[in-house]
C-alpha positions as CSV (number, residue, x, y, z in Angstrom):
1,M,63.0,110.8,108.8
2,H,62.5,109.3,105.4
3,F,64.4,109.9,102.2
4,N,63.1,109.2,98.8
5,R,65.2,107.2,96.3
6,K,66.6,110.2,94.5
7,D,67.8,111.8,97.8
8,Y,69.3,108.6,98.9
9,N,71.2,108.1,95.7
10,R,72.5,111.6,95.9
11,L,73.7,111.1,99.4
12,W,75.2,107.7,98.7
13,R,77.3,109.0,95.9
14,C,78.9,111.4,98.4
15,G,80.3,108.4,100.4
16,P,79.6,106.8,103.7
17,G,79.6,108.9,106.8
18,L,77.9,111.8,105.1
19,Q,76.4,114.3,107.4
20,F,73.0,115.5,106.3
21,L,70.4,117.4,108.3
22,S,72.5,117.0,111.5
23,M,72.8,113.2,111.1
24,L,75.5,110.7,110.4
25,I,74.1,108.5,107.7
26,V,75.6,105.0,107.6
27,N,73.2,103.3,105.3
28,P,69.4,103.7,104.5
29,Q,68.4,102.0,107.7
30,I,71.0,103.4,110.2
31,R,71.2,107.2,110.8
32,I,72.8,108.6,113.9
33,P,71.6,112.0,115.1
34,E,74.2,114.7,115.9
35,S,73.0,114.7,119.5
36,E,74.5,111.2,120.0
37,L,78.0,112.2,118.9
38,E,80.3,114.1,121.3
39,E,83.4,115.8,119.9
40,T,86.3,117.3,121.8
41,F,89.2,119.1,120.3
42,V,92.8,118.5,121.6
43,R,96.2,119.4,120.4
44,A,97.8,116.8,118.1
45,G,101.2,115.3,118.7
46,G,103.9,114.7,116.2
47,P,105.6,117.0,113.7
48,G,104.0,120.2,112.6
49,G,106.0,123.0,114.0
50,Q,104.4,126.0,115.5
51,N,100.9,125.0,114.3
52,V,100.9,121.9,116.5
53,N,101.5,124.0,119.6
54,K,98.9,126.7,118.8
55,V,95.9,124.8,117.3
56,S,93.7,122.1,118.7
57,A,93.3,120.3,115.4
58,A,93.0,116.7,116.7
59,V,89.4,115.4,117.3
60,R,88.2,112.9,119.8
61,L,84.8,111.6,118.8
62,R,82.8,109.7,121.4
63,F,79.7,107.6,120.6
64,D,77.7,105.7,123.2
65,A,77.3,102.5,121.1
66,G,76.0,100.6,124.1
67,G,73.1,103.0,124.8
68,S,72.3,104.4,121.4
69,P,68.7,104.0,120.3
70,S,69.7,104.4,116.7
71,L,71.4,101.0,116.4
72,P,69.5,97.8,116.0
73,E,70.4,95.2,118.7
74,P,72.3,92.8,116.3
75,V,74.3,95.7,114.9
76,R,75.1,96.9,118.4
77,A,76.4,93.5,119.4
78,R,78.6,93.1,116.3
79,L,79.9,96.7,116.7
80,L,80.9,96.2,120.3
81,R,82.8,93.1,119.2
82,L,84.4,94.8,116.2
83,A,85.4,98.0,118.1
84,G,88.1,96.2,120.2
85,R,90.2,98.6,122.2
86,R,88.3,101.7,120.9
87,I,85.4,100.8,123.3
88,T,85.3,101.7,127.0
89,A,83.9,99.5,129.7
90,E,80.7,101.6,129.6
91,G,80.2,100.8,125.9
92,V,81.3,104.2,124.7
93,M,83.3,104.2,121.5
94,V,86.2,106.6,121.3
95,I,87.8,107.5,117.9
96,D,90.9,109.8,117.8
97,A,91.6,111.6,114.5
98,Q,94.8,113.6,114.1
99,R,95.9,112.5,110.6
100,Y,95.4,116.0,109.1
101,R,96.5,119.5,110.0
102,S,93.0,121.0,109.9
103,Q,90.4,120.5,112.5
104,E,87.5,120.3,110.0
105,R,89.3,117.5,108.0
106,N,90.0,115.6,111.2
107,R,86.3,115.9,112.2
108,R,85.3,114.5,108.8
109,D,87.9,111.7,109.1
110,A,86.6,110.7,112.6
111,R,83.0,110.6,111.4
112,E,83.9,108.6,108.2
113,R,85.8,106.1,110.3
114,L,82.8,105.7,112.7
115,A,80.4,105.3,109.8
116,A,82.7,102.7,108.2
117,L,82.9,100.7,111.4
118,I,79.2,100.8,111.9
119,G,78.7,99.9,108.3
120,R,80.9,96.8,108.8
121,A,78.9,95.8,111.8
122,A,75.6,96.3,109.9
123,E,76.5,93.5,107.5
124,P,75.2,90.2,108.9
125,P,77.9,87.5,109.0
126,K,77.7,84.8,106.3
127,E,76.1,81.5,107.3
128,R,78.6,78.7,107.4
129,K,77.6,75.8,105.1
130,P,78.9,72.5,106.6
131,T,80.9,70.5,104.0
132,R,81.9,66.9,103.9
133,P,85.2,65.5,102.5
134,T,84.9,63.7,99.2
135,G,85.3,59.9,99.0
136,A,88.7,60.3,97.3
137,A,89.9,62.6,100.0
138,R,88.8,60.1,102.7
139,E,90.6,57.3,100.9
140,R,93.8,59.4,100.6
141,R,93.7,60.1,104.3
142,L,93.3,56.5,105.2
143,A,96.1,55.4,102.9
144,E,98.4,58.0,104.5
145,K,97.4,56.7,107.9
146,R,98.3,53.1,106.9
147,E,101.7,54.2,105.5
148,R,102.5,56.2,108.6
149,G,101.5,53.2,110.9
150,E,103.6,50.8,108.8
151,R,106.6,53.2,109.1
152,K,106.2,53.4,112.8
153,R,105.8,49.6,113.2
154,L,109.0,49.0,111.2
155,R,111.0,51.3,113.6
156,G,110.4,49.1,116.5
157,E,111.3,45.8,114.9
158,K,114.8,44.5,115.3
159,A,116.6,43.1,112.3
160,S,116.9,39.3,112.4
161,G,120.2,38.2,113.8
162,E,120.5,41.1,116.3
163,E,120.1,40.2,120.0
């Protein structure tokens, strides 16, 4: 599926994790089809009175990050590292959302959190540029070493006249 620039700008203004044409759009390159997401609805814990006992408002979103064809390999590797305890041994990411009272809002929250996590994984890490200490810093370090060595040497000397 290809979007022209106008469609993409319209989608991007709506925020990350937007669902469009049965897809979770993370960025222009990464789109996750609805078929790869599995949602189950459970009762939420915590305060809420009678509503908590009657309505299954909490959402458990499952996404097979390890086997998803929608993710490029480097993004998948970074996502599996970033997900931490949200990922199972089989590579399935589980996101629980029960922040809100309504099921629809919790669904949106779970999808937004998944999109944000995949978005973070999609950013390649910055290359580390090796640096060297300046000449003045090297000189300060050596001077401190000399002073410390002198201090330690003086501790072991006995004053003349003792013994």
